[in-house]
Each structure stands twice: as structure tokens, then as C-alpha cells.
MOPAC internal coordinates of N, CA, C and O (Angstrom, degrees):
PM7 1SCF
backbone

  N    0.0000 0     0.00 0     0.00 0    0    0    0
  C    1.4482 1     0.00 0     0.00 0    1    0    0
  C    1.4940 1   109.10 1     0.00 0    2    1    0
  O    1.2310 1   123.45 1   -26.48 1    3    2    1
  N    1.3940 1   110.99 1   153.52 1    3    2    1
  C    1.4420 1   114.08 1   179.95 1    5    3    2
  C    1.5465 1   112.84 1   -81.63 1    6    5    3
  O    1.2310 1   120.87 1   -33.93 1    7    6    5
  N    1.3699 1   115.93 1   146.07 1    7    6    5
  C    1.4268 1   116.72 1   179.99 1    9    7    6
  C    1.5515 1   111.60 1   -77.42 1   10    9    7
  O    1.2310 1   119.78 1   -44.42 1   11   10    9
  N    1.3345 1   118.03 1   135.58 1   11   10    9
  C    1.3527 1   121.18 1   177.25 1   13   11   10
  C    1.5150 1   112.81 1   -78.76 1   14   13   11
  O    1.2310 1   118.54 1   -36.16 1   15   14   13
  N    1.3897 1   120.39 1   143.84 1   15   14   13
  C    1.3741 1   120.57 1  -174.01 1   17   15   14
  C    1.5317 1   105.49 1  -117.48 1   18   17   15
  O    1.2310 1   120.40 1   -33.72 1   19   18   17
  N    1.3630 1   116.85 1   146.28 1   19   18   17
  C    1.3932 1   119.10 1   178.07 1   21   19   18
  C    1.5283 1   108.93 1  -112.43 1   22   21   19
  O    1.2310 1   121.31 1   -52.80 1   23   22   21
  N    1.4157 1   115.09 1   127.20 1   23   22   21
  C    1.4947 1   120.55 1  -177.33 1   25   23   22
  C    1.5120 1   104.89 1   -90.97 1   26   25   23
  O    1.2310 1   120.08 1   -71.33 1   27   26   25
  N    1.2927 1   117.45 1   108.67 1   27   26   25
  C    1.4673 1   123.70 1   175.21 1   29   27   26
  C    1.5122 1   106.50 1   -90.59 1   30   29   27
  O    1.2310 1   119.74 1   -99.52 1   31   30   29
  N    1.3181 1   118.09 1    80.48 1   31   30   29
  C    1.4302 1   116.90 1  -176.30 1   33   31   30
  C    1.5613 1   110.56 1  -149.12 1   34   33   31
  O    1.2310 1   122.02 1    -9.35 1   35   34   33
  N    1.3360 1   113.74 1   170.65 1   35   34   33
  C    1.4626 1   116.50 1  -178.41 1   37   35   34
  C    1.4771 1   117.80 1   -75.56 1   38   37   35
  O    1.2310 1   120.44 1   163.96 1   39   38   37
  N    1.3062 1   116.76 1   -16.04 1   39   38   37
  C    1.3949 1   119.93 1   179.39 1   41   39   38
  C    1.5045 1   110.08 1  -153.44 1   42   41   39
  O    1.2310 1   117.92 1   -30.99 1   43   42   41
  N    1.2801 1   121.56 1   149.01 1   43   42   41
  C    1.5048 1   124.56 1  -177.63 1   45   43   42
  C    1.5124 1   110.20 1   -92.57 1   46   45   43
  O    1.2310 1   119.69 1   177.57 1   47   46   45
  N    1.3194 1   118.19 1    -2.43 1   47   46   45
  C    1.4857 1   118.53 1  -176.00 1   49   47   46
  C    1.5483 1   107.10 1   -91.98 1   50   49   47
  O    1.2310 1   120.59 1   -42.90 1   51   50   49
  N    1.3480 1   116.48 1   137.10 1   51   50   49
  C    1.5088 1   116.75 1   178.48 1   53   51   50
  C    1.4718 1   115.55 1   -81.23 1   54   53   51
  O    1.2310 1   122.57 1  -105.56 1   55   54   53
  N    1.3148 1   112.68 1    74.44 1   55   54   53
  C    1.4541 1   120.92 1   176.28 1   57   55   54
  C    1.4693 1   110.83 1   -79.37 1   58   57   55
  O    1.2310 1   120.31 1    -0.59 1   59   58   57
  N    1.4259 1   117.02 1   179.41 1   59   58   57
  C    1.3704 1   120.87 1  -176.55 1   61   59   58
  C    1.5495 1   116.36 1   -61.19 1   62   61   59
  O    1.2310 1   121.36 1   145.61 1   63   62   61
  N    1.4004 1   115.01 1   -34.39 1   63   62   61
  C    1.4553 1   119.19 1   179.84 1   65   63   62
  C    1.5888 1   109.56 1  -100.36 1   66   65   63
  O    1.2310 1   119.72 1  -164.27 1   67   66   65
  N    1.2585 1   118.13 1    15.73 1   67   66   65
  C    1.5219 1   119.56 1  -179.60 1   69   67   66
  C    1.5240 1   114.57 1  -132.15 1   70   69   67
  O    1.2310 1   119.64 1  -121.11 1   71   70   69
  N    1.3827 1   118.29 1    58.89 1   71   70   69
  C    1.4149 1   120.12 1  -171.09 1   73   71   70
  C    1.6071 1   104.44 1  -110.30 1   74   73   71
  O    1.2310 1   122.97 1   -26.93 1   75   74   73
  N    1.3510 1   111.92 1   153.07 1   75   74   73
  C    1.5202 1   115.70 1  -174.52 1   77   75   74
  C    1.5255 1   108.08 1  -136.62 1   78   77   75
  O    1.2310 1   120.58 1   -22.65 1   79   78   77
  N    1.3382 1   116.50 1   157.35 1   79   78   77
  C    1.4134 1   125.89 1   169.94 1   81   79   78
  C    1.5054 1   111.98 1  -126.41 1   82   81   79
  O    1.2310 1   121.01 1   -41.27 1   83   82   81
  N    1.3574 1   115.68 1   138.73 1   83   82   81
  C    1.4630 1   118.06 1  -179.71 1   85   83   82
  C    1.5088 1   107.46 1   -90.33 1   86   85   83
  O    1.2310 1   119.25 1   -52.42 1   87   86   85
  N    1.3616 1   119.05 1   127.58 1   87   86   85
  C    1.4860 1   121.54 1  -174.96 1   89   87   86
  C    1.5329 1   107.24 1  -118.12 1   90   89   87
  O    1.2310 1   122.40 1   -33.23 1   91   90   89
  N    1.3665 1   113.01 1   146.77 1   91   90   89
  C    1.4988 1   118.71 1   171.60 1   93   91   90
  C    1.5170 1   110.26 1   -95.05 1   94   93   91
  O    1.2310 1   121.05 1   -51.90 1   95   94   93
  N    1.2582 1   115.60 1   128.10 1   95   94   93
  C    1.4844 1   119.84 1  -177.68 1   97   95   94
  C    1.5272 1   106.26 1  -115.64 1   98   97   95
  O    1.2310 1   118.31 1   -21.66 1   99   98   97
  N    1.3674 1   120.83 1   158.34 1   99   98   97
  C    1.4818 1   126.47 1   178.68 1  101   99   98
  C    1.5550 1   106.50 1   -51.75 1  102  101   99
  O    1.2310 1   122.89 1   -39.35 1  103  102  101
  N    1.3420 1   112.08 1   140.65 1  103  102  101
  C    1.4661 1   118.59 1  -179.85 1  105  103  102
  C    1.5421 1   110.75 1   100.17 1  106  105  103
  O    1.2310 1   122.24 1  -174.02 1  107  106  105
  N    1.3909 1   113.31 1     5.98 1  107  106  105
  C    1.4592 1   119.26 1   179.23 1  109  107  106
  C    1.5601 1   117.06 1    70.22 1  110  109  107
  O    1.2310 1   121.35 1  -162.10 1  111  110  109
  N    1.3756 1   115.03 1    17.90 1  111  110  109
  C    1.4397 1   115.26 1  -176.20 1  113  111  110
  C    1.4992 1   109.77 1   -93.82 1  114  113  111
  O    1.2310 1   121.00 1   -12.52 1  115  114  113
  N    1.3202 1   115.69 1   167.48 1  115  114  113
  C    1.4122 1   123.61 1   176.02 1  117  115  114
  C    1.5080 1   111.10 1  -119.48 1  118  117  115
  O    1.2310 1   119.52 1   -44.32 1  119  118  117
  N    1.2882 1   118.51 1   135.68 1  119  118  117
  C    1.4908 1   124.81 1  -175.61 1  121  119  118
  C    1.4899 1   107.73 1  -129.24 1  122  121  119
  O    1.2310 1   120.64 1   -36.67 1  123  122  121
  N    1.3464 1   116.38 1   143.33 1  123  122  121
  C    1.4068 1   121.08 1   174.95 1  125  123  122
  C    1.5247 1   109.39 1   -93.69 1  126  125  123
  O    1.2310 1   119.75 1   -52.22 1  127  126  125
  N    1.3257 1   118.08 1   127.78 1  127  126  125
  C    1.4024 1   123.83 1  -177.74 1  129  127  126
  C    1.5200 1   107.97 1  -121.63 1  130  129  127
  O    1.2310 1   121.18 1   -48.32 1  131  130  129
  N    1.3641 1   115.35 1   131.68 1  131  130  129
  C    1.4805 1   117.46 1   179.81 1  133  131  130
  C    1.5818 1   106.31 1   -82.31 1  134  133  131
  O    1.2310 1   123.77 1   -32.79 1  135  134  133
  N    1.3596 1   110.38 1   147.21 1  135  134  133
  C    1.5071 1   115.14 1   179.01 1  137  135  134
  C    1.4979 1   109.76 1  -108.88 1  138  137  135
  O    1.2310 1   123.02 1   -25.11 1  139  138  137
  N    1.2923 1   111.83 1   154.89 1  139  138  137
  C    1.4706 1   118.05 1  -179.28 1  141  139  138
  C    1.6006 1   107.45 1   -87.91 1  142  141  139
  O    1.2310 1   120.07 1   -15.10 1  143  142  141
  N    1.3056 1   117.47 1   164.90 1  143  142  141
  C    1.3630 1   121.56 1   178.83 1  145  143  142
  C    1.6009 1   110.82 1   -70.87 1  146  145  143
  O    1.2310 1   120.98 1   -26.33 1  147  146  145
  N    1.2928 1   115.73 1   153.67 1  147  146  145
  C    1.5050 1   117.93 1   179.14 1  149  147  146
  C    1.5999 1   106.49 1   -81.48 1  150  149  147
  O    1.2310 1   124.65 1   -36.29 1  151  150  149
  N    1.2565 1   108.69 1   143.71 1  151  150  149
  C    1.5685 1   116.81 1  -174.58 1  153  151  150
  C    1.5218 1   110.24 1  -113.49 1  154  153  151
  O    1.2310 1   122.50 1   -51.23 1  155  154  153
  N    1.3484 1   112.82 1   128.77 1  155  154  153
  C    1.5102 1   119.11 1  -176.44 1  157  155  154
  C    1.5394 1   108.75 1   -84.81 1  158  157  155
  O    1.2310 1   119.63 1   143.60 1  159  158  157
  N    1.3449 1   118.31 1   -36.40 1  159  158  157
  C    1.3903 1   123.49 1   179.91 1  161  159  158
  C    1.4613 1   113.15 1    93.34 1  162  161  159
  O    1.2310 1   118.77 1    -9.65 1  163  162  161
  N    1.3360 1   119.94 1   170.35 1  163  162  161
  C    1.4520 1   123.62 1  -175.88 1  165  163  162
  C    1.5416 1   113.84 1   -67.91 1  166  165  163
  O    1.2310 1   120.17 1   -36.74 1  167  166  165
  N    1.2139 1   117.28 1   143.26 1  167  166  165
  C    1.5231 1   125.06 1   178.02 1  169  167  166
  C    1.4979 1   109.50 1  -131.68 1  170  169  167
  O    1.2310 1   122.29 1   -15.70 1  171  170  169
  N    1.3403 1   113.21 1   164.30 1  171  170  169
  C    1.5046 1   119.77 1   172.11 1  173  171  170
  C    1.4407 1   111.86 1   -65.08 1  174  173  171
  O    1.2310 1   116.66 1   -17.29 1  175  174  173
  N    1.3571 1   123.95 1   162.71 1  175  174  173
  C    1.4075 1   121.18 1   177.66 1  177  175  174
  C    1.5895 1   110.91 1   -61.81 1  178  177  175
  O    1.2310 1   122.99 1   -22.59 1  179  178  177
  N    1.3466 1   111.88 1   157.41 1  179  178  177
  C    1.4883 1   116.62 1  -175.97 1  181  179  178
  C    1.5149 1   114.15 1   -61.86 1  182  181  179
  O    1.2310 1   120.56 1   142.47 1  183  182  181
  N    1.3533 1   116.53 1   -37.53 1  183  182  181
  C    1.4160 1   116.39 1  -178.34 1  185  183  182
  C    1.5241 1   114.16 1   -72.68 1  186  185  183
  O    1.2310 1   120.55 1   172.21 1  187  186  185
  N    1.4163 1   116.55 1    -7.79 1  187  186  185
  C    1.3901 1   120.03 1   174.29 1  189  187  186
  C    1.5895 1   116.68 1  -106.93 1  190  189  187
  O    1.2310 1   123.27 1  -159.83 1  191  190  189
  N    1.3503 1   111.34 1    20.17 1  191  190  189
  C    1.5128 1   119.79 1   176.99 1  193  191  190
  C    1.4559 1   116.23 1   103.80 1  194  193  191
  O    1.2310 1   119.37 1   169.28 1  195  194  193
  N    1.3630 1   118.80 1   -10.72 1  195  194  193
  C    1.4589 1   122.76 1   179.97 1  197  195  194
  C    1.4666 1   115.15 1    44.48 1  198  197  195
  O    1.2310 1   123.36 1  -117.69 1  199  198  197
  N    1.4543 1   111.16 1    62.31 1  199  198  197
  C    1.5275 1   121.17 1   178.41 1  201  199  198
  C    1.4666 1   105.74 1   -96.64 1  202  201  199
  O    1.2310 1   122.91 1   -26.61 1  203  202  201
  N    1.4032 1   112.02 1   153.39 1  203  202  201
  C    1.4650 1   122.41 1   178.27 1  205  203  202
  C    1.5108 1   104.62 1   -70.09 1  206  205  203
  O    1.2310 1   118.88 1   -38.66 1  207  206  205
  N    1.3630 1   119.74 1   141.34 1  207  206  205
  C    1.4754 1   121.51 1   175.51 1  209  207  206
  C    1.5129 1   110.09 1   -90.76 1  210  209  207
  O    1.2310 1   121.94 1   -50.09 1  211  210  209
  N    1.3496 1   113.89 1   129.91 1  211  210  209
  C    1.4220 1   119.20 1  -179.24 1  213  211  210
  C    1.4930 1   111.37 1   -82.41 1  214  213  211
  O    1.2310 1   117.97 1   -33.79 1  215  214  213
  N    1.3551 1   121.48 1   146.21 1  215  214  213
  C    1.3592 1   124.83 1   178.21 1  217  215  214
  C    1.5682 1   114.08 1    84.97 1  218  217  215
  O    1.2310 1   119.36 1   175.45 1  219  218  217
  N    1.2904 1   118.83 1    -4.55 1  219  218  217
  C    1.3960 1   125.20 1   179.91 1  221  219  218
  C    1.5432 1   109.96 1  -111.12 1  222  221  219
  O    1.2310 1   120.97 1   -60.26 1  223  222  221
  N    1.3380 1   115.74 1   119.74 1  223  222  221
  C    1.4163 1   121.50 1  -174.31 1  225  223  222
  C    1.6322 1   109.76 1   -71.62 1  226  225  223
  O    1.2310 1   123.84 1   -30.44 1  227  226  225
  N    1.3217 1   110.24 1   149.56 1  227  226  225
  C    1.5071 1   118.93 1   174.77 1  229  227  226
  C    1.4654 1   109.62 1   -88.99 1  230  229  227
  O    1.2310 1   121.24 1   -58.53 1  231  230  229
  N    1.3577 1   115.22 1   121.47 1  231  230  229
  C    1.4371 1   122.31 1  -179.44 1  233  231  230
  C    1.5636 1   111.61 1  -124.24 1  234  233  231
  O    1.2310 1   119.38 1   -21.84 1  235  234  233
  N    1.3435 1   118.78 1   158.16 1  235  234  233
  C    1.4105 1   119.43 1   164.01 1  237  235  234
  C    1.5154 1   105.81 1   -83.84 1  238  237  235
  O    1.2310 1   118.81 1   -24.54 1  239  238  237
  N    1.3555 1   119.88 1   155.46 1  239  238  237
  C    1.4489 1   119.92 1  -173.89 1  241  239  238
  C    1.5202 1   115.61 1   -52.74 1  242  241  239
  O    1.2310 1   119.37 1   142.40 1  243  242  241
  N    1.3082 1   118.80 1   -37.60 1  243  242  241
  C    1.4761 1   119.62 1  -176.98 1  245  243  242
  C    1.4857 1   108.24 1   -71.86 1  246  245  243
  O    1.2310 1   118.32 1   141.32 1  247  246  245
  N    1.2977 1   120.81 1   -38.68 1  247  246  245
  C    1.4440 1   126.33 1  -178.60 1  249  247  246
  C    1.5362 1   108.60 1   -69.66 1  250  249  247
  O    1.2310 1   120.44 1   143.54 1  251  250  249
  N    1.2995 1   116.77 1   -36.46 1  251  250  249
  C    1.4714 1   119.74 1  -179.16 1  253  251  250
  C    1.5089 1   111.72 1   -63.60 1  254  253  251
  O    1.2310 1   118.91 1   144.18 1  255  254  253
  N    1.3485 1   119.68 1   -35.82 1  255  254  253
  C    1.4497 1   122.39 1  -176.41 1  257  255  254
  C    1.5191 1   110.76 1   -66.21 1  258  257  255
  O    1.2310 1   120.51 1   143.05 1  259  258  257
  N    1.3894 1   116.63 1   -36.95 1  259  258  257
  C    1.5050 1   114.87 1   177.81 1  261  259  258
  C    1.4878 1   116.82 1   -93.56 1  262  261  259
  O    1.2310 1   119.13 1   179.80 1  263  262  261
  N    1.3298 1   119.26 1    -0.20 1  263  262  261
  C    1.5122 1   122.59 1   175.40 1  265  263  262
  C    1.4768 1   113.55 1   -80.13 1  266  265  263
  O    1.2310 1   119.95 1   -30.76 1  267  266  265
  N    1.2934 1   117.70 1   149.24 1  267  266  265
  C    1.4362 1   122.53 1  -173.03 1  269  267  266
  C    1.5533 1   110.08 1   -65.30 1  270  269  267
  O    1.2310 1   119.80 1   -21.46 1  271  270  269
  N    1.3062 1   117.99 1   158.54 1  271  270  269
  C    1.4793 1   117.89 1  -178.30 1  273  271  270
  C    1.4456 1   116.64 1   -66.34 1  274  273  271
  O    1.2310 1   121.31 1   148.71 1  275  274  273
  N    1.3399 1   115.11 1   -31.29 1  275  274  273
  C    1.4648 1   120.84 1  -179.40 1  277  275  274
  C    1.4712 1   115.11 1   -61.33 1  278  277  275
  O    1.2310 1   120.05 1   155.17 1  279  278  277
  N    1.4350 1   117.51 1   -24.83 1  279  278  277
  C    1.4484 1   124.87 1   172.03 1  281  279  278
  C    1.4813 1   115.91 1   -70.51 1  282  281  279
  O    1.2310 1   122.48 1   153.05 1  283  282  281
  N    1.4311 1   112.86 1   -26.95 1  283  282  281
  C    1.4514 1   113.58 1  -168.25 1  285  283  282
  C    1.5861 1   112.51 1  -108.49 1  286  285  283
  O    1.2310 1   120.55 1  -179.05 1  287  286  285
  N    1.2957 1   116.55 1     0.95 1  287  286  285
  C    1.4877 1   122.10 1   176.38 1  289  287  286
  C    1.4438 1   114.13 1  -137.87 1  290  289  287
  O    1.2310 1   121.36 1    -5.82 1  291  290  289
  N    1.3043 1   115.01 1   174.18 1  291  290  289
  C    1.4965 1   123.22 1   176.59 1  293  291  290
  C    1.5453 1   102.57 1  -125.27 1  294  293  291
  O    1.2310 1   121.46 1   -41.24 1  295  294  293
  N    1.4245 1   114.82 1   138.76 1  295  294  293
  C    1.4486 1   116.29 1  -175.83 1  297  295  294
  C    1.5168 1   110.94 1   -80.99 1  298  297  295
  O    1.2310 1   122.56 1   -92.34 1  299  298  297
  N    1.4537 1   112.70 1    87.66 1  299  298  297
  C    1.3797 1   119.51 1  -175.85 1  301  299  298
  C    1.5480 1   103.06 1  -166.95 1  302  301  299
  O    1.2310 1   120.73 1   -20.74 1  303  302  301
  N    1.3285 1   116.20 1   159.26 1  303  302  301
  C    1.3848 1   121.68 1   174.68 1  305  303  302
  C    1.5468 1   108.87 1   -56.96 1  306  305  303
  O    1.2310 1   119.01 1   -46.14 1  307  306  305
  N    1.3573 1   119.50 1   133.86 1  307  306  305
  C    1.4908 1   123.45 1  -177.22 1  309  307  306
  C    1.4696 1   109.49 1    61.35 1  310  309  307
  O    1.2310 1   119.40 1  -144.09 1  311  310  309
  N    1.3692 1   118.76 1    35.91 1  311  310  309
  C    1.4900 1   124.66 1  -170.40 1  313  311  310
  C    1.4961 1   115.25 1   -48.65 1  314  313  311
  O    1.2310 1   117.87 1   116.80 1  315  314  313
  N    1.2987 1   121.66 1   -63.20 1  315  314  313
  C    1.4919 1   121.48 1  -175.44 1  317  315  314
  C    1.4868 1   113.79 1   -92.73 1  318  317  315
  O    1.2310 1   121.41 1  -164.85 1  319  318  317
  N    1.2865 1   114.91 1    15.15 1  319  318  317
  C    1.5006 1   118.03 1  -174.03 1  321  319  318
  C    1.5298 1   113.85 1  -116.06 1  322  321  319
  O    1.2310 1   121.43 1   129.49 1  323  322  321
  N    1.3469 1   114.88 1   -50.51 1  323  322  321
  C    1.4938 1   120.95 1   177.32 1  325  323  322
  C    1.4273 1   115.62 1  -111.34 1  326  325  323
  O    1.2310 1   118.61 1   -22.73 1  327  326  325
  N    1.2939 1   120.26 1   157.27 1  327  326  325
  C    1.4654 1   124.85 1   173.31 1  329  327  326
  C    1.4568 1   110.72 1   -76.41 1  330  329  327
  O    1.2310 1   120.45 1   -15.90 1  331  330  329
  N    1.2715 1   116.74 1   164.10 1  331  330  329
  C    1.5133 1   122.99 1   179.19 1  333  331  330
  C    1.4415 1   110.56 1   -58.68 1  334  333  331
  O    1.2310 1   118.93 1   133.74 1  335  334  333
  N    1.3685 1   119.65 1   -46.26 1  335  334  333
  C    1.4101 1   125.71 1   178.99 1  337  335  334
  C    1.5713 1   113.23 1   -57.24 1  338  337  335
  O    1.2310 1   120.67 1   139.89 1  339  338  337
  N    1.2536 1   116.32 1   -40.11 1  339  338  337
  C    1.4426 1   122.51 1  -178.55 1  341  339  338
  C    1.4874 1   112.22 1   -75.43 1  342  341  339
  O    1.2310 1   117.58 1   148.77 1  343  342  341
  N    1.3586 1   122.21 1   -31.23 1  343  342  341
  C    1.4418 1   127.57 1   170.45 1  345  343  342
  C    1.4928 1   111.15 1   -66.33 1  346  345  343
  O    1.2310 1   121.23 1   135.95 1  347  346  345
  N    1.3423 1   115.25 1   -44.05 1  347  346  345
  C    1.4659 1   123.94 1   175.47 1  349  347  346
  C    1.5219 1   110.88 1   -55.27 1  350  349  347
  O    1.2310 1   122.41 1   130.20 1  351  350  349
  N    1.2690 1   112.98 1   -49.80 1  351  350  349
  C    1.5449 1   121.75 1  -176.70 1  353  351  350
  C    1.5746 1   105.05 1   -63.21 1  354  353  351
  O    1.2310 1   117.62 1   134.37 1  355  354  353
  N    1.2550 1   122.13 1   -45.63 1  355  354  353
  C    1.4972 1   122.15 1   177.76 1  357  355  354
  C    1.5274 1   114.25 1   -60.11 1  358  357  355
  O    1.2310 1   122.77 1   140.10 1  359  358  357
  N    1.2968 1   112.30 1   -39.90 1  359  358  357
  C    1.4749 1   117.04 1  -179.54 1  361  359  358
  C    1.5778 1   112.11 1   -69.07 1  362  361  359
  O    1.2310 1   120.99 1   138.90 1  363  362  361
  N    1.2752 1   115.72 1   -41.10 1  363  362  361
  C    1.4630 1   122.18 1   178.07 1  365  363  362
  C    1.5933 1   111.23 1   -68.23 1  366  365  363
  O    1.2310 1   121.68 1   143.41 1  367  366  365
  N    1.3670 1   114.38 1   -36.59 1  367  366  365
  C    1.4695 1   117.82 1   177.71 1  369  367  366
  C    1.5185 1   112.20 1   -68.07 1  370  369  367
  O    1.2310 1   122.11 1   135.00 1  371  370  369
  N    1.3327 1   113.56 1   -45.00 1  371  370  369
  C    1.5018 1   119.41 1   177.19 1  373  371  370
  C    1.5641 1   110.08 1   -58.41 1  374  373  371
  O    1.2310 1   120.17 1   135.11 1  375  374  373
  N    1.3360 1   117.28 1   -44.89 1  375  374  373
  C    1.4503 1   119.93 1   175.28 1  377  375  374
  C    1.4835 1   119.90 1   -59.63 1  378  377  375
  O    1.2310 1   122.79 1   139.26 1  379  378  377
  N    1.2998 1   112.26 1   -40.74 1  379  378  377
  C    1.4985 1   119.54 1   176.75 1  381  379  378
  C    1.4739 1   111.28 1   -67.29 1  382  381  379
  O    1.2310 1   119.48 1   138.85 1  383  382  381
  N    1.3474 1   118.60 1   -41.15 1  383  382  381
  C    1.4574 1   121.53 1   179.19 1  385  383  382
  C    1.5367 1   109.88 1   -62.43 1  386  385  383
  O    1.2310 1   118.87 1   136.17 1  387  386  385
  N    1.2759 1   119.76 1   -43.83 1  387  386  385
  C    1.4412 1   124.66 1   173.81 1  389  387  386
  C    1.5680 1   112.83 1   -57.40 1  390  389  387
  O    1.2310 1   122.68 1   135.50 1  391  390  389
  N    1.3256 1   112.47 1   -44.50 1  391  390  389
  C    1.4259 1   116.85 1   178.89 1  393  391  390
  C    1.5971 1   111.53 1   -64.02 1  394  393  391
  O    1.2310 1   121.34 1   142.36 1  395  394  393
  N    1.2652 1   115.04 1   -37.64 1  395  394  393
  C    1.5085 1   120.86 1   177.77 1  397  395  394
  C    1.4949 1   109.12 1   -63.07 1  398  397  395
  O    1.2310 1   119.15 1   139.53 1  399  398  397
  N    1.3580 1   119.23 1   -40.47 1  399  398  397
  C    1.4967 1   122.84 1  -179.09 1  401  399  398
  C    1.5254 1   108.12 1   -62.94 1  402  401  399
  O    1.2310 1   119.26 1   136.66 1  403  402  401
  N    1.4003 1   119.02 1   -43.34 1  403  402  401
  C    1.3829 1   123.09 1   179.75 1  405  403  402
  C    1.5440 1   112.90 1   -65.28 1  406  405  403
  O    1.2310 1   120.05 1   138.96 1  407  406  405
  N    1.2353 1   117.51 1   -41.04 1  407  406  405
  C    1.5146 1   121.42 1   174.45 1  409  407  406
  C    1.4952 1   109.15 1   -60.74 1  410  409  407
  O    1.2310 1   120.00 1   134.39 1  411  410  409
  N    1.3050 1   117.61 1   -45.61 1  411  410  409
  C    1.5219 1   122.62 1  -179.60 1  413  411  410
  C    1.5074 1   107.26 1   -56.02 1  414  413  411
  O    1.2310 1   118.61 1   129.49 1  415  414  413
  N    1.3579 1   120.25 1   -50.51 1  415  414  413
  C    1.4470 1   125.97 1  -178.76 1  417  415  414
  C    1.5253 1   110.99 1   -58.18 1  418  417  415
  O    1.2310 1   120.51 1   137.19 1  419  418  417
  N    1.3415 1   116.63 1   -42.81 1  419  418  417
  C    1.4422 1   120.95 1  -179.01 1  421  419  418
  C    1.4991 1   106.78 1   -62.95 1  422  421  419
  O    1.2310 1   119.37 1   130.06 1  423  422  421
  N    1.3054 1   118.82 1   -49.94 1  423  422  421
  C    1.4970 1   121.27 1  -176.98 1  425  423  422
  C    1.4815 1   113.91 1   -61.27 1  426  425  423
  O    1.2310 1   119.06 1   141.97 1  427  426  425
  N    1.2961 1   119.40 1   -38.03 1  427  426  425
  C    1.4022 1   124.15 1   173.47 1  429  427  426
  C    1.4805 1   116.55 1   -63.93 1  430  429  427
  O    1.2310 1   121.12 1   148.22 1  431  430  429
  N    1.3088 1   115.47 1   -31.78 1  431  430  429
  C    1.4647 1   121.06 1   177.58 1  433  431  430
  C    1.5471 1   110.02 1   -73.81 1  434  433  431
  O    1.2310 1   119.72 1   143.41 1  435  434  433
  N    1.3459 1   118.15 1   -36.59 1  435  434  433
  C    1.4490 1   122.74 1  -178.47 1  437  435  434
  C    1.4849 1   111.56 1   -63.34 1  438  437  435
  O    1.2310 1   122.03 1   139.27 1  439  438  437
  N    1.3783 1   113.73 1   -40.73 1  439  438  437
  C    1.4404 1   122.57 1  -175.95 1  441  439  438
  C    1.5426 1   111.77 1   -66.46 1  442  441  439
  O    1.2310 1   119.76 1   153.83 1  443  442  441
  N    1.3557 1   118.07 1   -26.17 1  443  442  441
  C    1.4588 1   120.85 1  -175.39 1  445  443  442
  C    1.4798 1   112.19 1  -100.06 1  446  445  443
  O    1.2310 1   120.10 1   180.00 1  447  446  445

């Protein structure tokens, strides 16, 4: 005969936050174990492509608060926010804009 299982939970309905797995334990018994939600992890902002950040661990919000800082960031400017390629692009763009300003000043001096 099949072993009956007891759901020790707040609700019997299989909602998003109320999922279970049946586990076999020594002694041939079955136990119901509640599962945590899947985590996608931190991504770049949506307007920048919404890409997953490398080197940053995916945590549930409660676990993230107790995790060390080195797990949540990367040692770089915009560490846990932008990818390396995006930071590189920003640096190059800023440099080129400054170069354009200098060229503009030189041209205005020549004309006078």
C-alpha cells in the first residue's frame, strides 16, 4: 500500500510559492519537502539589453542580505550593474566626446 503524506503547509493549493517535492529517506519512507522559488539573478537594465551579469551569484532577496559583498558585485566600475563590455563602451564614448570638444575648440581658434 502507498504511504500517505502529510502536507505541513499554509495552503493545499499548488500556487507559485507553495510547491513541494516528494523525497525518499532512509528506512524506505517518503517525506514532503517544500521547494524554494527559482532565481534568475541580477541582470543589466532593460534599456541596455537585460543581459545576465557574469560573476554575480543569484540569490533570493533574504539570502542576498546575509551574503558577503564579494558574491554580489564584481571589482570594477559599475560592478554589479553593467557588463564589462558596456562599461568599456561608456568609457570610449566619454573619451571620444571629450576629443570632439577639443577639436571644436581648436577649429574655433583657427577661424579667429
